[in-house]
N, C-alpha and C positions, 0 to 999 in steps of 0.2 A: 504494500500500500504506500502511496506517495504522501498521503495525508491521514492524520488520525480521524477515524470515523466518529460519528455521534450515534447514540442509541435513540431510536424513535419508536415508541410503542404506539399502538393504535387500538383503542377500545371502541365499542359500538357508540357509546354516548347515550345519555339519558337526561331528562329534564330534572332529575333528582340530584341535588348538589352532592349528597353523600355518596351516590353511585359513581359520579365522576371523580370524586376524591380518592376512591380506591385505586383507579388507574394511576393517578398522580403519585400516590404513596408507594405503590409497587415500583413505578418507574424510578422514583428518586432513590429507593433502596437498592435497586439493581444497578443504577448508575454509580452509586457510591462503591458498591462491591467491585465493579468493573474498572473504576477510575476513569469513566467516560462522561462526557457531557450527555445528559439524558433529557428527552422531551417527551411528554405524554401528549398524544393527539387522539382525535375521535373521528369516526366515520360520519356522524351526523348528530344533531341536537345539542352540541356543545362545542365551544371553541377551546383550543385551535383545531381546525380540521386537518386531517393528514395532508390533503392537497396543499394547504397553505404552509404547513411546516416544511414540506419537501421543496416548496417553491422559494424558500428563503435560504440564503447562504449558498456557498459553493462547496461545503464539506460533504464527503460521502456519508451515506446513512445505512445503518443496519436496522431494519424494520422488523419488530417483533409484534405480531397481532396478539392482542389480549382477548382473543376469541377462542371458544372451547372446541369448536368443530368446523368442518368445512361447510360452506354455504355460499349464498350469492355474494356477500361482501368479499369473502376470501377469493372467490373465483373470478369476480368481475370488478368490483369497485376498487379494491386495493391494487391489483395489477395495473388498472388504468391510471391510478395515482402515481405509481412508480414509473410508468411509461412516460408520463408528462413531466417528471422531475428533471430539472436542469443539471443536477449533479448525480453521479452514480449512486445507485441504491440497490440493495438486495433484501429479500424478505424471507422470513422463516415460515414454516407451516403454522396452522393454528396450534394452540397449546395442547389440545387433547386429541386422542386419549393419551395419558401418560401416568406412570406410577406415582409421580410427585403430586399430581392432582388427586389421585386416589387416596394418598396419605392424608391430604388436607380434608377430603370428604369424610374419611373415617374419623378424624379428629372432631369435625363438626357434629357428626352423629353422636359420638360419645359425650361431647359437651352438652348436647340436648337431652341426654338421659337414655339413649338407646344402648342396649347391651349386645355384645357380639352374638350372632346367631338370630337376633331379632329380624323378622321379615322387613325388608327394606326396598323402597322404590326410589330409583333415580329419576328425578323430574327435570327434564331439559326444556329449554325455551321452544325448541323445535325448528324445523326448516322445511320449506317446500322443495328443496334441492335433494334429489335422491343420493347425491354424493355424501350427504351428512349421515346417512344410515349406518355406514360401516364405522364411522367415528363414534357415534353414539353407542353402537353395540359393543365396540371395543371398550368404551368407558364402563359399560355395565359388566362386561366380563372381568375387567380389572377389579371392580368393586366387589363382585361376587367372591373372587379369590381372596381379597384382603379381608373381607368381612366374615368369611367362613360360612356363608349361606347364600343361596341364589338371590341375586338382585333382579328386579324387574324394571322395565323402562316405561315411563309415561312422558308425554309432551304436552306443552301448553298450547302450541299452535302447529300448523304445518302437518307433516306426515307423522304417523304413529298413533298409538292408543292414548286416550285421555285418562285422567286420574280415576274417575268413577269406574272405568273398565278394569283398572289394574289394582287399586288399593284394596286391601283386605282389612277388616276391623283391627285396629291396634297397630298396624304397620308403622314403621318409621319412614318418613319421606325426607330425602335430602335433595335440595335444589342444586341442579348442575348449572349454577349461575355464579358469576364472579362478583357481582356487586348488587347492592340494594337498588330498588327502583320499581317500575311498574310491574315487571314480570315477577320480582321477588314477592311483592305484596299479593299478587294474584296467586302465586304458588302456595303461600301460607293459607290464604282464604280457601282455596279449592281443596287443599290437602285435608284440612280440618273438616270441611263439609263432606268429604268422601269417607271420613271415618278414621283417619290417621291418628295414632296415639301419640306420636312424636313428630315434630317438624323441625328439622335442623336449620341452622342459619346458612346464608350464602357463604361461598368460599372466602370472599373478602381478601384483605391484604395479608394473606397467610405467608409465613416464611418459606414454605415449600414452593409457592408460586414465584417468589423472588428467585429461589434456586433455579427454577425452570427458565425464567426469563434470562438469567445469567448464562445458563447452559446454551440457550438458543443464540444469544448474542455472540458468545465465544465461537460457536460453530460457524456463524456467518462471517466473522472476522477471519477465521482460519480458512474458510472457503475463498474469500476474496483475496487472501494472501497466497493462495495456492499451497497451503500447508497441510496437505493430506485430504482424505475424503470427508465429505460433509453430507448432511441430509439435503434433500432437494430444496432449492431456493428459487424464488422468482427474481429475475434480474431487471435492473433499470435500463435506460436507453443506451448506456454504453457497455452493458453486459458485465458490470462489475467495477472494480476500482482500477 
């Protein structure tokens, strides 16, 4: 690399201030660990937008989506923003599925009062993109293994079964959501209405998520430097640094 890159994270964005603050907190913590300039951005509903962040300055960027699975934003909006960026940029895959996220989910379940072996439902926001199906199933499989009992999947929107079809009386429901906001409030309300005995909190600014962002950023930097193999990345207009 000819210039030190900056870390740019990109979350969906929400009208809830506390939800946007999660992205900012995670980004600051990851940037401190990496010793990099770090900027949190959003796809919509909150500034700064990713397109605006990438349009400023001439430093290369490593972009880490704070999105849990593949979907329209990952496949369309974010690549379009990278393609329009004036400086080189590379992007990591979505955060999930990943064992570090699973560890955070298990901790949230235990904090809420669930016991290992308790019936558990992973509640995702959902997507209309069929490409998200494999990511969500992967997250369910990881949770089943870590929890020691089969987990089941429900979604709030898009493809997949809804909570009333999946929840059994007394189940523990854990939202597969990074931050508070509209979906988190809807998840709690619907889970309790469906008969859940325990509803865990969202993942939030969990240390394991910081670990994952740091891991993804280091992989992108190594990829751009030609320092060994890396996970697939999306490239900017100059194909790297």
